[in-house]
N, C-alpha and C positions, 0 to 999 in steps of 0.2 A: 503494499499499500504507500504510494508516494504521498508527499505532503500537499502536492496541489490537488490530490483527490480529495483528501480531507477539507481543503479551503473550498473546492467546487460544490462538494456535495454535503458539506455540513456547515462551515463557517458563513460561506456565502449566502446560501438559502436565509439564515436566521437573520444576517445582517440585513438583508432586503426586506424582511418582514419587519424587523424593528423600524427601519427607516420608513416603510410604509405606514406603520400605526403612529409613530411620532409626526410623521409628516401631515397625516390626515388630521390629528389633533390640533397641530400648530396653524394649520391652513384654516381651521376651522374657527379658531381662536382670534387670528389676527387679519384673516382676508375674506370674510364672509361675502362681501360685495363683490370680490373677484371670482366666487365659487360658481363660475359660469362657463358656457361653451365658447363665449365670445364670438357669437354668431356672425357669419359673413352674409348673410342671406341678402341683404340689403344690396351688395354689390352684384351679385349673379345667384339665380335661382333655378335655371333650367337644368344645369348639370346637378346642381345639390339636389334637386327633387328625384333624379334618378339615382344617384350614387350613395345618398344617405340611407335611405331605407334598405338597399342592398347590404351596405356594410353593417348597419345596426342588427337587422334580421338574422344576418348571416352570423354575426359574432354571438348574437343572443344562444342561437342552437350550438354554435362551437363551444360555448361556456358550458352549456347543459351537457353535452357530450363529454367533456372534461370531468364535470362532476360525476356522471355517470361511471367513467371508467378509471378515474383515480379513487373516489370516495367508497366505492361498493367493491368489497372482495370478490374474486370468482367464486367463492363458496356460497356467497349469497345467491347469485344468479343461477347457480347449479341447484341450490336449494329449492328456488321455485320454478324449477323445471325448463330452465332455458339452456340448450346445448351450448357448447363453446363455439361451434361454427355458426350457429344462429345469431350468437351475441356479435361475432365477428361480422357478419352481414350487416346487421342492424347498426353497428358503430360505424362500419366503413362507409356504407353507400350514403345515407343521410349526411354522415360528417363530411364526406367529400363534396356533396352538394353544398353543404353551409359553408365548407372552407371556399369552394369557388365563389359563392356570393360574397363572402367577406373580403375575398382578394380582388374581385372585380369592383366592388364598391371601394374599396380603398384606392385602388389605380385611378378611378374616376374621381375622387377626392383630390388625390395628389395632382393629378393632371389639371383639374380646374383651378386648383391654387398655383399653380405654375404658369399656366398660359393667360389666366385673366389678370391684367395688371392691377386692377383695383384690388382683388383678392390677394395677390402676392405682396403687394404694400402692406397690407393689414396682418401679414404673417410675421409673428415675432422669431427672435432666435429660438425662443424657448418651444415654439411650434415647429421649427425645423427639427430639432433634437428629438421631440415626441413623435414626429412622424417616421424618423429614421428607426428609432427603436420599435414602435409599433410596427412597422413594415418588416423589420427584422424578425420579430416574434411570429407575426402571422405567417410569412413566407416559408420559416423555417418548420413550422408546425405543419403547413401544407406540404411541404417538400417530404417530411418525415411520413406522413399519412400516404401519399401517393406511392412514394418508392418502397416502403416496408409493407404497407396493409394492401394498396390496390395491387401492386405489382410484386408483391413480396410472397406469392405462392397461395395456395387455398386457405391457410388459416393465419398468414401474416406474420408478423412479430407480435408476441403475446406480452404486451408492456404490463399486463396485471400481474406477472410473475416478479417483475423487477423494479419498474419506475413507481407503480402504484404503492406496494408495500414500502419502498423507500420513503416515499413523501408522507404516508401516513405516521410512520415511525418517526420521522423527523420532525413531525408538529407534536409529538408528545415526548421529546427530548430522548428519543432512543435511537441514535442514528446507525444506519448501516451503509456507509459509504462504498462497501466492497460490491454490494449489489447493483451498483452502477457501471462497475468495471466493464462488463461485456455488452452493455446497451449500445444500439448502432449510434454513429456519431450525430446522425441527423436529429435524433431524440435528444441527446446530449445538448447539441447546440440549440436547440429549441427550449430546452429547460433553462440553461443560461441566459438566453436572451428575454425568457418569460420573466425571471427573477429580476433581471436587469429593469425591465419596464415595471415592474411592481415596485421597486425601489425609487424610481422617479415618478411615479404614478400622482402622487399628491401635490408634486410641484409643477404639473402641467394643467392643461384644460380637461384632462381626462378625468379630473376630480368630480367633474358634473355627472358622472354616471351614479354618484351616490345621491343624487338630487333629481332621480327620474320622478316624472309626475305620475306616481302610482295613486294618488287620490283622483286623479283625473278619471280614472275607470268607475269610481263609484259616486262622484259628485252628482247634485241634483242637474238636471237639464237647465239649460239657459233658454228661457222664452223669449223670443224677439217679436215684438209688435209693430206694425207700421203705424206711423203718425197719422191721425185722422185730420185730414186738413180742413174740415168743416169745424172742427173744435177750436175754438178761441183759447189762445194761452191764458191760464191763470193769472190773475193779479197777484204780484207780490207785494209783501207788506213794506211799506215804505216808512221809514221813521218820522219823517218831516215832510209833509205836504203844503203848499201854498192854497191860501184861502182864495176863491172865486172871485174875481174883480167884479165889483158892482158897476154896472154901466155908468153910474151917476158918479161914481168915484173916481178920482185921477189915477193913473197908473202908479204915479210915486207913492201913493198911499197903501199900496198892497202890503199886507203884512203875513207874517209866517206864524205858525203855531204849531205846537207837539201834536202829533197824531194820538 
């Protein structure tokens, strides 16, 4: 066991998670007004309207696939009667479709941000770093899925015997870095890129993911009514109103009184 294995598969993930937790707390306490996507829709909306849903829905299903594959042991799926080959097909086919959607959406977002001058000028250095790390994590994960799962034989690479138990044990402070030694390099690179993204997550616009409008799904309907043009506007209360002029009274004798 080399020292860099201990760093990559024990120390680095712990440092990344610590940076994530501290960063989210610090960002929430000091920069709530900056807790936003910094939307650039005002500059360009056509490409955004196509790319953003592809990316966000693709990433949602990718995230659910990661939860299913990493959090649930193989013994659990076998216990409910799901054969390993059936699990492989269910994880690979929808996962590949979700990955394609996320990659296409991300390429569209980056293309839009690069070719549209107004959007490009609104892109900060922090945004550029975020896009590089985000693209690296997504593309390496997609590469790992395609090379080892889609074209890796009928059963693919069984990450549930190495990566999944390594990650679960890591988070209960029982590290086993030796379980990552024989993992394909594509998955290793994806894991390192993923934890790097986690470490910088709170310091980028990605923090807006924790402000998803979940309440929008259950809020009451907003009722819109057209204005009736036959209805006269109601008279507002005025604190002081002039007394009507008496025709026999000169204009300069008009007085004011409290309403």
